[in-house]
N, C-alpha and C positions, 0 to 999 in steps of 0.2 A: 504494498499499500504507497502510495506517495505525499510523503509531508510536505508538497508545496503548498503555494497560494496562487490565485486564479489570475492576482495581475503582479507583474511582475516587479522586483523591490528599486524604488527612485535610489540610486546615487545620490548621496549629496555635494552641494561646494566644501567647499576647505575651512569657508565664514559661516561658522554653526549661527549665527544670528540672521544670519539673510535670508537660510534653510528654514528659517524658524519663524517665517512671516507670509501672512493668508496667500500675500503674492505666490511665494514661490510656490504656495502650495497651488496655486491654479493653475500657474505658465509650468508648473513641471509632474502636473499630473498626467495618468496614463487613461487611454479611452483601445475601451474591445468594443469588437462589432463583430456580427456576424451576418452577414447575408444567406439568407436560407430560399431552397424551393422546395417542398418535399411532393408530393403525390402518394395516393395510395387506391390500393382500387382491390375489391376482398369479392370474388362469387361465390355463394354458394351454393350450395345444392342441398335443398330438403328432401328429408324419406315422410311421407306425409302417411299416419295412420291410417290405416283402412278401414275407422269406427269413426274416423275426423269427424268433431260438432258443426264443422264450417265446412259447406259447400265450396267455397270458394279458395279455403286451403293453398297457401302459395306454395309452387314445388322449388322455389329458386328465389334464393336474395342478395341484393345486388346492391353493395357499399362503395363509395368512392370520396374522395376529396381532394382538391386541386391548390395550392394555396401558396403565395412569398409571405415572406417578413422576415423575422429574426430577432436580434439585439443591438442597442445600442447602448454601451456602461460606460464610464470617468470616476477614476478614483482618482481624489487628490492625493501631490506625497502630503509624507507625513512632518506634523509640525508636535516635536517634541513625541517622535512616534504614534500620534494623535493624527488619525483621517477619518474623511467619509465618501462615500459612493454613494453611487443610484445609474439603476441599469431601466431602461425602456424594452419592454416584450412586444410583440403584435405578429400577426398573422392577417391575411388577406387575402380573399381568394383569387384564383385567378381559374379561370376557364371554368367549365361544366363544375358546378355544385349544387343539385338536385338536392331539392330539401328530402326528396323520400328514400336518398341512399346515405344520411347521414349516420353518426354512430360510430366509427371510429374515431374521433376528435383531435381532428387537426383545425378545430375552425369552432367558434362558438356557436354550440347545439341546445340551449337552456329554452331559449324561444320558440321552437321546434323545427327553426330552421339552419343552414352552416350560415355565420355571417362571420365577419371581421371582429376580432376584437384586439384590443391597445391598453396595457398595464405596466405600472410598476412595479415592477417582481422584488427589486432592491433595490433601499431605501438605508441606508448604515452609518453608522460611526466604529471603528477599529481602531482601538490599539495593538500595538505591537512591535515587539522587543526579541531579542535572538529564542529568546527558551521562553515567552509571556505571549499570548494572543486570546484581545477579548473582542468579542464583534458584536455589536446590540445592533435592531431590526429587519429590516426586511433579506433578505441572502439567501445564495445559491448555497447548500450544504452537500456539497457533492463525495465527501469522504468518509459519512456517517454510518454506512451500513442501510439497516429497513430505512433512514431517511436520505433522499440522497436524492437524485435530480431527477429520474426515469425520461432522459431526454431522446423519446423518438417519435416526439411526434415534430410541431412547429415548434413551442418552446418548452424547456423543464418544467418540472414541479420546483416550485420554490419554497421557502417557511420564515417566517416572523419569529426572533426571539433573540436570546442570550446566551452564546457557545465563548466557551473560554478551553484552549489549547495549552499546555505544558509540554516542553520539551526539555524539560532541566538536567532530566537523567542522561544521562546513553543509550542512544537502540530503546528508549520507549517513545510515549508518545498517552498524556494523559487526557480526556477530553469530557466536557463538562457542558449539559444545555438542558437550557428550560423555553421550551418549544411553546409557544402558543398558538400559534396558525401554520395555518400552508395556502397555497395558491395552486388549483390544478391544474392542468398541463394547456387544459382549452378551455380556461374564467380568466376572470377579470377583475373577480375579488378574493380574498381570503375567507378561511374558515376554520372550526378550532376544528381540535384535532379528531376527536370524536367520530365530527360530519366527516373531516378524510378522511375514516376507515369505511364508509359507506353501508352504515347498518341498517339492516329490512330487517319486519317484522316474519315476512316471510317471500318467497315466489311462485309465481303458476299455483296458490293457495298450499303450496308447501309450508309449513314454521322452518323458521330458520334459527328464531332466540329458544333457544330449550329452557327450562326453570323457570324461577320468578322475575315477572321486571316492568317497568310501570310504561304503562301505556300512555297512560298523558305524556310519556318520551317523547313523543314517536306523533307524529302526520304524518296522512299520504304515502305512510308507512317507510316513509323515511325517520329516523333519528332526528330530533326535532327540540328536547333538551337542554341543560346548561353545556353552557360553555364548555368544551375544558382540554386541557393544560397538559403536556408530556417532558418530565423529568428526562435527562439519558446522560447515563458513563458509561465511561469503555475506559479499556487499559490495553496498547497495542504493545508488542515488543519485536521489533524486529533486526533479527541481526543478518549475516552473509547468507545465509540458506536456512533460515527459522525462522518465521514467522507465529508469533499467535497475536488475538482478538480476545478478548470478554467486552460485552458487551449489553448495556441491560439500558431498555424505555421502559418506562413506569406513567401508567394514565390511570387518575384515579377514579374510583370507579367503573370504569373498565375494561383496562386488559394489563395486563404486565408482564412484557415480552423480553427472554432473558435468548442472547444468542452468545453462541461459541462457534471460532474459524480457528485453522492451523492447518501449515504448510512446510513441506520440510523435501527442499533441495539435494538432490544426490548424484550425483555421475560415477557409476560402479564402472564403467568402461567410456576410455574419448571418444570428441564425442557424440555423447547415446547421455545426451542429458534427463533429468525425470523429477518429474514434481509429483508430490504426494499430500493431495489437500483432505481434511475433513470437516464437517459443519452437523451444529446440533442445535436446535431452537427447540423454546419453552414457552407456554404461551397459558398464562391461566388469568380468571376471572380475579378484581380487584371490588373494592368496599361495597356498593348498592347496585353492583351490576347493571349495570341498563343495556348488557345486550345479553340478559340471564350469563347460565353459565360458562365456563371458554378455559377448556383445561385438552390441552393437545400439547403439540410434538414433531419437529422434523427434527431426518437425520442425513449427508450426506455425506457420501465418500468419491475422489475423481483423484483415476489417474491418468501424468502427461507426457507425452515423451516428446523431446524436440532433437533433431538431426537434423542438421544444415537445416534448411531457408523451414522445412516445414513440421507441423507442430500436429501430435494427434492426443488424441484422451478416451479415456473412457469414465461412466460417469452415473452415480445410482444415489433416487433418493426415494425416503420412505414418509411419507405425514401420517399421525396417527386418525382414524377413523372406531369417532365416538359418538354414542346417536345423543347422550347426554350434553354434549358440549357444542356451541355453533356451529350449524349447516353440518353434523357431524363430524365437526374438527378439524373443518377449513382453515389455514392458515389466514390471519391480518397481515396483507400487504403493502397495500395503499398507502402508506405516506413516501414512499418512494421507490427504485426498484427492486424484485421480487429477485430473494439472493439464493433461491435454490439453484443447484448448479443446472439442471437439467431444466431451467429458463429459459425458454427458445424465445424463436420470432412473434408465436402468438401461443404456445400453452405455459403457464410457470412454475404448473405444477407443484401449485397449495393448494388445491383443492384436498377436500378431506378421504382418506385412505387410498391417498395417489400414490402405486408405485411405480416408478419410472426408473430405467434405467438409458441412458447418453451414449453416443459415439459421434467421433467426427474428427475429420482432417482440415490442416490450416497450411498453406503456403502463403510462403512472402517472394514474390520478385524483388532481386535485389542486385546491385555490381552493379554492371555490364550491360546485364540482360537487356534489351529494344522494351520488357514490359516492367523495368523495376520500377516502384512504387507499385506496384498493382496488388492487391492481397485477394487470394481468392479461397473460401471458406467451406464446408460443406458436412451436415450434420442429420443426423438423426438422434430419436427420442420413440419411443413404447413407452407408454402411462397408459397404467392395467390401474383402471377404477376399478370399488365395488359395484358389483351391478345384479346380487342374486336380487331373485323377487320381493326377500322379505327384507331387503335394503334400505330404511327409513332414505337414507340419503344413495341410491345409486346412484348412478354415470354412466353413461360410452365409453369402455375403452377407447382408443382412440392413436395414434401416430400421426409423428409429423416428421415432416423431410422441407430444410432449409438450402439455400446454397445462397453466399452474400458474394460480392464484389467491391470490393471497396481500393480507388485509386487514386494517389494525395499526388500531386504535382510535387515534383524538387526545387529545394529551399531558393536552385535559378535557375529555374523556369522564369521565363517572360515570352509574352507576347506586342511587337512591339518594344514599346517601353515601359507597359504594364508588367512586373512583378504577381506569378501565377503563385507567390508563397501561400499558401494557406488555403488553395483550392482546394475540394478534394468531390470527386462523386461516388454514392455508394447506391447501387442495385440490393434490395435483395426481395425472395422469390419462396415462398412454403409453401409446400401442400399438405394439408390436411384431412386423414379420414377418419372416420367413425366406424364403428361396430350399429350395425342398425337390423344385427339378429337376435333380437331381444320379443316377448310378448309383450309389449307397450300399455297394450291395452287390459293385460291382466292386471299389472303395475297400479292403473290407474287404478282402477276397477276397487285393489287391496287398500289401498292408499289416500285418495281421492285429491290428486292430483288434476292440473288440467294444464293439456299443452293438446293442439293438432297437429304438431310434425314434431321432427326431430333434427338435428344436424347429419345432413349425410356425408358431403365432403367438401371441402374450399381451397381456392388457390387464392394466398394472400401474396401483392404487390405491393413493396416501396422501391421509392427512389426519392435520395434525397441530395439535392446538391449545397455544399458550404463551401463561404469564403469568408474566414475567417484573419479579421487584423488589427 
């Protein structure tokens, strides 16, 4: 894990009196700019049930968006180690964005359409020395595992709160945070951490909350009760070949999440480098249990082999199945990037009872190759979920195959007088295949759920063009 800051450190002049002035802070600050185009298309084939209650049940569902935007940020040079910054994020529709094809999250969708949005995702003050960093306000939080960016659409998740990092001890980093709010990827407003978890009472008549809870905390099926903040603490040890992490995230009256991670790198043979990683997370309800009972966990193992420009991996994850826990034991992950090793392009491996196996290979063209700067990655994941007729939280087994192409221009690349350093393009293609050989009607009758169709298969295509400077 990198211990770097989002903005480059500003070197000060020899005259400290000059450096610690407002004029110097403003004229020697740093900009960060991202120009991004992002387009996504998902074409789903639906398996319509034989006894569907809707005569016009759809056999196909198409979703898409096309947008341009990015961000513009500025951070002042420090005055007595204190600086301030702000970043404006935006997403603007480009081309065809039908309202009936919304749902992928590239544009603002809360009004039932696909519209533009613009928001100050960062507005903060920062105090930083060689060993201490304090940051207060709205900010990107890229390095805090369950709290992170999930930057896979037009703009990332950003959070609001107070963060403290300490690197006084060699090889250690200590993190503490009091996080009050978060901005979802395609939103123009900040919400508290309980609402950000997307707690719901039910889905298709299937109760998600298990055990006692206060119905007055919910409106239109969604949590609408008192605002909840998150307290975060962690310690990271990072040596040359060994990395260990312990994290805890506490939300009063909701959930406590403990996450452990470690990896070890070794080279038993010349030019053959291996990395073995393990992970474990535990989630338990707290206090007044606004989401009812929560008692679940997941763990994972991953082995990587690095040989030349190749990177191979094999990974495993398992999530607990517990019908007495929220949604059968599904892990709450919506505060950032899901941490499961088998979180791929669409599947996140967080659903109740999921046992998943992933494998893949990646190749980085380098050196004098005419394709230098091109990275190709192929992955396959098999997701086995509870699917017995008696399982309250049964879901379809599925597989996902992904193919990614990522090209980054060299630092000295130019188009005339225009530098192409920071320009990259990425194409991501995923095919998801769902098992449909179940007696869905018997399942509906036994558990009282309502649905007319289930997913058969779909293709998910994403394209990004990024220019950072």
